C-alpha positions as CSV (number, residue, x, y, z in Angstrom):
1,M,5.8,23.1,13.5
2,K,7.2,20.5,15.6
3,R,6.3,17.1,14.5
4,T,5.9,13.9,16.7
5,L,5.9,10.2,15.5
6,L,4.1,9.0,18.7
7,A,0.7,8.7,17.1
8,I,2.1,7.6,13.7
9,P,2.2,4.0,12.8
10,L,5.5,2.3,12.3
11,L,5.5,2.5,8.5
12,A,4.4,5.9,8.6
13,A,7.1,6.7,11.2
14,Q,9.9,5.1,8.8
15,L,8.7,6.9,5.6
16,F,8.8,10.0,7.7
17,Y,12.7,9.5,8.5
18,G,13.1,9.2,4.7
19,C,11.1,12.1,3.6
20,Q,11.6,14.5,6.3
21,N,14.4,16.6,4.5
22,S,12.4,17.1,1.4
23,S,10.3,20.3,1.0
24,E,6.8,19.6,0.0
25,T,5.6,23.4,-0.4
26,S,5.7,23.4,-4.2
27,T,2.5,24.7,-5.4
28,T,2.7,25.0,-9.3
29,T,-0.6,25.1,-10.6
30,T,-2.8,28.1,-10.6
31,E,-6.5,29.2,-10.0
32,T,-6.6,30.0,-13.9
33,A,-5.0,26.9,-15.3
34,A,-7.2,25.2,-18.0
35,D,-9.1,22.5,-16.4
36,T,-9.0,20.0,-19.3
37,T,-9.6,17.4,-17.0
38,A,-13.1,18.2,-16.0
39,I,-14.3,19.0,-19.4
40,D,-13.1,15.5,-20.2
41,V,-14.4,13.4,-17.6
42,K,-18.0,14.9,-17.0
43,Q,-19.3,12.9,-19.9
44,L,-17.8,9.8,-18.7
45,S,-20.2,7.1,-16.7
46,D,-19.0,5.9,-13.3
47,E,-17.3,2.6,-15.2
48,E,-15.5,4.5,-17.7
49,L,-14.4,6.9,-14.9
50,L,-13.2,4.2,-12.8
51,T,-11.3,2.9,-15.8
52,K,-9.6,6.3,-16.6
53,V,-8.6,6.4,-12.8
54,Q,-7.1,2.9,-13.2
55,E,-5.3,3.6,-16.4
56,Q,-3.7,6.8,-15.1
57,T,-2.6,5.1,-11.7
58,F,-1.3,1.8,-13.8
59,Q,1.2,4.4,-15.7
60,Y,3.0,5.3,-12.7
61,F,4.1,1.8,-12.8
62,W,4.6,1.5,-16.3
63,D,5.4,4.9,-18.1
64,G,6.9,6.2,-14.8
65,T,8.9,2.9,-14.1
66,E,12.6,3.2,-13.2
67,P,14.1,2.2,-16.6
68,N,17.0,-0.1,-15.4
69,S,15.4,-2.1,-13.2
70,G,11.5,-1.9,-14.4
71,L,10.6,-1.5,-10.6
72,A,8.4,1.3,-8.8
73,R,10.0,4.5,-8.0
74,E,9.7,5.7,-4.6
75,R,8.5,9.1,-5.6
76,I,7.9,11.0,-8.9
77,H,7.8,14.6,-8.7
78,I,6.3,16.4,-11.7
79,D,7.8,19.6,-10.5
80,G,11.3,18.1,-11.1
81,E,12.4,18.9,-7.5
82,Y,14.3,16.0,-5.7
83,P,16.2,17.5,-2.9
84,Q,17.4,13.8,-1.9
85,N,18.4,13.5,-5.4
86,D,16.7,10.0,-5.2
87,Q,14.5,10.0,-8.4
88,N,15.8,6.8,-9.3
89,V,15.6,5.1,-5.8
90,V,12.9,2.2,-6.1
91,T,10.9,0.7,-3.4
92,T,10.3,-2.7,-2.8
93,G,6.6,-2.5,-1.1
94,A,5.4,-0.3,-4.2
95,T,6.9,-2.7,-6.5
96,G,4.7,-5.4,-5.1
97,F,1.8,-3.2,-5.7
98,G,3.2,-2.5,-9.2
99,L,3.2,-6.1,-10.0
100,M,-0.5,-6.2,-9.4
101,A,-1.2,-3.2,-11.3
102,I,0.7,-4.9,-14.4
103,I,-1.8,-7.7,-14.1
104,V,-4.8,-5.1,-14.0
105,G,-2.9,-3.6,-17.1
106,M,-2.9,-6.6,-19.0
107,E,-6.5,-7.6,-18.1
108,R,-7.9,-4.1,-19.3
109,D,-5.9,-3.7,-22.5
110,F,-4.0,-1.0,-21.4
111,I,-1.0,-3.1,-22.6
112,T,-0.9,-6.3,-24.3
113,R,-0.2,-9.6,-22.3
114,E,3.2,-9.8,-24.2
115,E,4.2,-6.5,-23.4
116,G,3.3,-7.1,-19.6
117,V,5.1,-10.4,-19.4
118,Q,8.3,-9.0,-20.9
119,H,8.1,-6.5,-18.0
120,L,7.1,-8.7,-15.3
121,Q,10.3,-10.7,-16.6
122,K,12.6,-7.6,-16.5
123,M,11.3,-7.2,-12.8
124,V,11.9,-10.5,-11.5
125,N,15.4,-10.5,-13.0
126,F,16.4,-7.5,-11.3
127,L,14.8,-8.4,-7.8
128,E,16.8,-11.9,-8.3
129,K,20.0,-10.2,-8.2
130,A,19.5,-7.5,-6.0
131,D,20.4,-7.1,-2.4
132,R,18.6,-9.4,-0.1
133,F,19.2,-10.4,3.5
134,H,18.2,-13.9,4.5
135,G,16.1,-14.1,1.4
136,A,14.3,-10.6,2.4
137,W,14.5,-7.6,0.6
138,P,15.4,-4.0,2.0
139,H,12.9,-1.0,1.6
140,W,15.0,0.9,-0.9
141,L,17.1,-0.3,-3.6
142,H,19.3,1.9,-6.1
143,G,17.5,1.4,-9.6
144,E,20.7,1.6,-11.4
145,T,22.4,-1.1,-9.2
146,G,20.1,-3.2,-7.0
147,K,22.2,-2.2,-4.0
148,V,20.5,-1.2,-0.8
149,K,20.0,2.4,-0.2
150,P,19.7,2.9,3.7
151,F,16.3,3.8,4.7
152,S,17.9,5.3,8.0
153,P,21.1,4.9,9.7
154,K,20.7,1.3,11.0
155,D,17.9,0.3,8.5
156,D,20.3,-0.9,5.9
157,G,19.3,-4.6,5.5
158,A,16.2,-6.5,5.5
159,D,12.6,-5.0,5.8
160,L,10.1,-7.8,6.4
161,V,6.9,-5.7,6.1
162,E,8.2,-4.4,2.4
163,T,9.4,-7.6,1.5
164,A,5.8,-9.0,2.4
165,F,4.0,-6.6,0.1
166,L,6.5,-7.5,-2.5
167,V,5.8,-11.2,-2.1
168,Q,2.1,-10.7,-1.8
169,G,2.5,-9.2,-5.5
170,M,4.8,-11.8,-6.6
171,L,2.6,-14.7,-5.6
172,T,-0.4,-12.9,-7.3
173,V,1.6,-12.8,-10.6
174,R,2.7,-16.5,-10.3
175,Q,-1.0,-17.7,-9.9
176,Y,-1.6,-15.4,-13.0
177,L,1.0,-16.9,-15.1
178,Q,1.5,-20.6,-13.9
179,D,-0.9,-22.1,-16.4
180,G,0.3,-19.9,-19.3
181,N,3.0,-20.6,-22.3
182,E,6.4,-21.9,-21.7
183,Q,7.8,-18.3,-21.1
184,E,5.2,-17.5,-18.4
185,K,5.6,-20.9,-16.6
186,A,9.2,-20.2,-16.5
187,L,8.8,-16.8,-14.9
188,A,6.3,-18.5,-12.3
189,A,8.8,-20.9,-11.1
190,Q,11.5,-18.1,-11.1
191,I,9.1,-16.1,-8.6
192,D,8.2,-19.4,-6.6
193,K,12.1,-19.9,-5.9
194,L,12.3,-16.3,-4.7
195,W,9.3,-16.7,-2.4
196,K,10.5,-20.0,-1.1
197,E,14.0,-18.5,-0.4
198,V,12.7,-15.6,2.0
199,D,13.7,-16.8,5.7
200,W,10.3,-15.6,7.5
201,S,11.5,-17.8,10.7
202,W,14.8,-15.6,10.8
203,F,12.9,-12.7,11.8
204,R,11.7,-14.3,15.0
205,N,14.7,-12.9,16.5
206,G,16.2,-15.8,18.2
207,G,13.1,-17.6,18.1
208,Q,10.7,-15.1,19.8
209,N,7.0,-15.4,19.2
210,A,6.8,-12.5,17.3
211,L,8.2,-11.2,13.7
212,Y,10.9,-8.3,13.8
213,W,10.6,-5.7,11.1
214,H,14.2,-5.1,10.4
215,W,17.6,-6.9,10.4
216,S,21.0,-5.5,9.3
217,P,24.0,-7.2,8.5
218,N,25.8,-4.2,10.0
219,H,23.8,-3.5,12.9
220,G,21.9,-6.8,13.6
221,W,18.7,-6.2,15.5
222,A,19.3,-2.5,16.4
223,M,16.0,-1.5,14.9
224,N,14.0,-3.6,17.5
225,F,10.5,-3.2,16.0
226,P,8.5,-6.1,16.8
227,I,5.6,-6.1,14.4
228,R,2.3,-6.3,16.6
229,G,-1.3,-5.5,15.4
230,Y,-3.2,-3.7,14.5
231,D,-1.9,-1.8,11.6
232,E,-0.9,-2.4,8.0
233,C,1.2,-5.5,8.6
234,L,-1.2,-8.4,8.6
235,I,0.1,-9.8,5.3
236,T,3.4,-10.2,7.0
237,Y,2.3,-12.8,9.5
238,V,0.1,-14.7,6.9
239,L,2.8,-15.0,4.6
240,A,5.2,-16.2,7.2
241,A,2.6,-18.8,8.3
242,S,2.2,-19.8,4.6
243,S,5.9,-20.4,3.7
244,P,6.5,-24.0,2.8
245,T,10.2,-23.6,3.5
246,H,10.9,-21.0,6.2
247,G,7.3,-20.8,7.9
248,V,6.7,-19.9,11.5
249,P,4.1,-21.8,13.8
250,A,0.5,-20.2,14.7
251,E,1.7,-19.0,18.2
252,V,4.1,-16.3,16.6
253,Y,0.8,-14.7,15.1
254,H,-1.5,-15.3,18.2
255,E,1.1,-14.0,20.7
256,G,3.0,-11.5,18.6
257,W,0.4,-10.1,16.0
258,A,-2.7,-10.4,18.2
259,R,-1.0,-9.8,21.5
260,S,-2.7,-12.7,23.2
261,G,-5.9,-11.6,22.2
262,A,-5.4,-7.7,23.4
263,I,-5.7,-6.8,19.6
264,K,-9.3,-7.0,20.1
265,S,-11.3,-3.5,20.6
266,D,-14.8,-2.7,21.9
267,A,-14.6,0.9,20.8
268,S,-16.9,2.7,18.5
269,K,-17.0,6.0,16.7
270,Y,-19.6,7.6,14.8
271,G,-21.8,4.5,15.4
272,H,-19.5,2.1,13.8
273,E,-17.4,-0.8,15.8
274,V,-13.4,-0.1,15.7
275,V,-13.2,-4.1,16.0
276,L,-9.4,-4.0,16.6
277,N,-7.2,-1.7,18.4
278,H,-5.3,0.6,16.2
279,N,-1.7,1.2,17.1
280,G,-1.6,4.6,18.5
281,H,-5.2,5.5,18.1
282,K,-6.7,4.3,21.2
283,G,-10.5,4.1,20.6
284,S,-10.2,5.4,17.1
285,V,-8.8,4.3,13.7
286,G,-5.4,4.9,12.1
287,P,-4.4,6.1,8.7
288,M,-6.5,4.6,5.9
289,F,-3.6,2.6,4.4
290,W,-4.1,0.1,7.0
291,A,-7.1,-1.1,5.2
292,H,-5.4,-1.5,2.1
293,Y,-1.8,-2.8,1.9
294,S,-2.4,-6.0,3.4
295,Y,-5.6,-6.5,1.5
296,L,-4.5,-6.3,-2.2
297,G,-4.0,-9.7,-2.5
298,L,-5.6,-11.1,0.7
299,D,-9.5,-11.0,0.4
300,P,-11.2,-9.8,3.3
301,R,-14.7,-10.8,2.2
302,E,-16.2,-12.8,4.8
303,L,-12.6,-13.4,6.1
304,T,-13.0,-13.8,9.7
305,D,-10.9,-15.5,12.7
306,K,-11.3,-15.5,16.4
307,Y,-10.1,-11.7,16.5
308,A,-12.2,-9.9,13.8
309,D,-14.6,-10.1,10.9
310,Y,-12.2,-8.5,8.4
311,W,-14.8,-7.1,6.2
312,K,-16.4,-5.4,9.0
313,L,-13.1,-4.1,10.1
314,N,-12.3,-2.3,6.8
315,R,-15.6,-1.0,6.0
316,N,-16.0,0.5,9.6
317,H,-12.5,1.9,9.2
318,T,-13.6,3.7,6.1
319,L,-17.0,4.7,7.4
320,I,-15.4,6.2,10.6
321,Q,-13.0,8.3,8.3
322,H,-15.8,9.3,6.2
323,D,-18.1,10.4,8.8
324,Y,-15.1,12.1,10.6
325,C,-14.3,14.3,7.5
326,V,-18.2,15.2,7.1
327,D,-18.3,16.1,10.7
328,N,-15.0,18.2,10.3
329,P,-14.6,19.0,13.8
330,K,-11.5,21.3,12.9
331,G,-13.6,23.0,10.5
332,Y,-10.9,22.8,7.7
333,K,-11.7,24.0,4.3
334,G,-12.9,21.6,1.5
335,Y,-13.8,18.6,3.8
336,G,-17.1,16.9,3.4
337,E,-19.0,13.9,1.7
338,N,-17.0,14.8,-1.6
339,A,-13.5,15.2,0.1
340,W,-12.5,12.8,2.8
341,G,-9.7,10.4,3.5
342,L,-6.8,10.7,5.8
343,T,-3.7,8.5,5.5
344,A,0.0,8.4,5.5
345,S,1.3,11.0,2.7
346,Y,3.2,14.0,1.8
347,S,2.1,17.1,4.0
348,V,2.1,20.7,4.3
349,N,5.3,20.5,6.4
350,G,6.9,17.3,5.3
351,Y,5.3,13.7,5.8
352,S,2.8,12.6,8.2
353,G,0.6,9.6,9.2
354,H,-3.1,11.7,8.7
355,S,-5.6,10.2,10.9
356,P,-8.9,11.4,12.9
357,E,-6.2,11.7,15.6
358,N,-3.8,13.5,13.5
359,D,-5.7,15.8,11.1
360,L,-3.8,18.5,9.4
361,G,-6.2,19.8,7.1
362,V,-4.5,17.4,4.2
363,I,-6.8,15.0,2.1
364,T,-5.0,12.2,0.4
365,P,-6.8,10.7,-2.6
366,T,-5.6,7.2,-2.0
367,A,-7.3,7.0,1.3
368,A,-11.0,7.1,-0.3
369,L,-10.0,6.0,-3.9
370,S,-8.2,2.8,-2.5
371,S,-11.3,2.2,-0.3
372,Y,-13.7,1.9,-3.2
373,P,-14.3,-1.9,-2.7
374,Y,-15.6,-1.1,1.1
375,A,-17.7,2.1,0.4
376,P,-18.4,2.5,-3.5
377,E,-20.8,5.3,-3.3
378,E,-18.7,7.2,-0.9
379,S,-15.3,6.7,-2.9
380,M,-17.3,7.5,-6.4
381,K,-18.2,10.9,-4.9
382,V,-14.4,11.8,-4.1
383,I,-13.3,10.5,-7.7
384,R,-16.2,12.6,-9.3
385,H,-14.9,16.1,-7.1
386,L,-11.3,15.4,-7.8
387,Y,-11.7,15.0,-11.5
388,E,-14.7,17.4,-12.1
389,D,-14.4,20.1,-9.6
390,L,-10.8,20.4,-8.5
391,G,-9.4,18.8,-11.9
392,D,-5.8,20.0,-12.9
393,K,-5.0,21.4,-9.6
394,V,-5.1,17.5,-8.1
395,I,-4.7,15.6,-11.3
396,G,-1.8,14.6,-13.3
397,K,-0.4,12.3,-15.8
398,Y,-0.4,9.5,-13.1
399,G,-4.0,10.4,-11.6
400,P,-4.5,12.1,-8.5
401,Y,-1.4,13.8,-7.0
402,D,-0.2,12.3,-3.6
403,A,-2.1,14.8,-1.4
404,Y,-3.4,18.5,-1.4
405,S,-5.0,20.9,1.3
406,E,-7.6,23.6,0.5
407,Q,-7.1,25.0,3.8
408,E,-3.6,25.9,3.0
409,N,-3.7,26.1,-0.6
410,W,-1.3,23.6,-1.0
411,F,-1.4,21.5,-4.3
412,P,1.9,19.9,-4.9
413,Q,2.3,18.0,-8.1
414,R,4.1,15.1,-6.6
415,Y,3.5,11.3,-6.4
416,L,4.3,8.5,-4.1
417,G,4.3,4.8,-5.3
418,I,2.7,3.3,-2.2
419,D,0.1,5.4,-2.6
420,Q,-0.6,5.0,-6.5
421,G,-0.5,1.4,-6.4
422,P,-3.3,0.6,-4.0
423,I,-5.5,3.0,-6.1
424,V,-5.6,0.8,-9.4
425,V,-5.4,-2.4,-7.5
426,M,-8.3,-1.9,-5.1
427,I,-10.7,-0.2,-7.6
428,E,-10.0,-3.6,-9.6
429,N,-10.8,-5.7,-6.4
430,G,-14.0,-3.7,-6.1
431,R,-15.0,-4.3,-9.6
432,T,-14.1,-7.6,-10.1
433,G,-12.4,-9.2,-7.2
434,L,-9.3,-10.2,-9.7
435,L,-6.3,-9.7,-7.4
436,W,-8.3,-11.1,-4.4
437,D,-9.1,-14.4,-6.3
438,L,-5.6,-14.7,-7.7
439,F,-3.8,-14.4,-4.4
440,M,-6.3,-16.4,-2.5
441,S,-5.7,-19.2,-5.0
442,A,-2.2,-19.9,-3.9
443,P,-2.1,-23.3,-1.9
444,E,0.4,-22.1,0.7
445,V,-1.7,-19.1,1.5
446,Q,-4.5,-21.5,1.7
447,A,-2.5,-23.6,4.3
448,G,-1.2,-20.8,6.1
449,L,-4.8,-19.0,6.7
450,K,-5.8,-22.4,7.8
451,K,-3.2,-22.7,10.1
452,L,-3.7,-19.4,11.9
453,G,-7.3,-20.3,12.1
454,F,-9.1,-18.1,9.4
455,R,-12.2,-18.8,7.8
456,S,-13.5,-17.7,4.4
457,P,-15.3,-18.7,1.4
458,Q,-12.2,-18.9,-0.6
459,L,-10.4,-21.5,1.6
460,K,-11.2,-25.0,0.1
């Protein structure tokens, strides 16, 4: 099948390059496999099941962590097949998600606070010594050495977007630990130093009013990706504006990200306003992760600026995807109210940025589960279906596997860190707002959002 990147968002396109040589066609479970998962969960209340899902996905960042670094592995294949021999490659973006997952683990008593702090210390010590470029980390690192693993031939240096996802998690941890014991205060100070060393202003590529995704010590700005909205990258501009040491002025956000107002959309789908123009998806919505990655810490509740109401943006994104899968215009097997959600993930023929505009019959559980804050009833139906009806075909030791297709009878036992992390974090935000409250309490974030013209009850 011919694959095109034209309608896939930048992050999905990048990930595609890293995954295109791996075979995702393994189907290792059978129709007759004992479904112990279903027997277990049917007796659970919704709250108990949510906790079970969180604990399983948390374990990706605990039991499944790369042992030397403590960071999040890029991928874990339960089938043991790693075509690129990359089982110990760690990813900085998912590590940011993992940092937040560790907080959830401590708060929900999956681990003790002492265990959590010890692991966080290990992670931060590794990040401190790992390769950085103008303070920014690369997309991938070798877990054994901390040296960059090129994401693509010219992407062998800084990745500003992955760095933003990482820093979002780091700042959340800093806020969580800053009033703790002496060890915790010292760790918070160590994180604070690393955050302040990221030179966001460098990534204006010579002073342009836009941020650029990549910089390489060997290839400079050859990747040439200006970060423009709308997609998953909003947090990059928020943090760049928030930096007290290497910040950027507001016009970088308004002219670069917001395209001088062209980011706004007047389109609607299934009776829901699209709100912002999704890159490559004119009049429609992109992969579901666009409503997750920037909002693991950034609280969209009543968050507005002159371009959008961000709760409405994300809830409508969720409902459009839900309604699309219920409508199921392509007639794929298994779609419906209990099985919806399209996002960038493993796919039957490699990796793809699934969306209503790029629907390949693949359901990716993180899409609906990580949307729990926006549409809890619709998300809960998917959770019940996965655990009670499909069971062991789609559920493993770290929660739901990355993706499946009933249409293709495709049920790979494989995980991706960037898809597991938002599940545990966003479910927690939907239940308690924990990570939102922590991240939004950072004084620099408060100042940065105000600089950009955001309004929120969280802003003091």
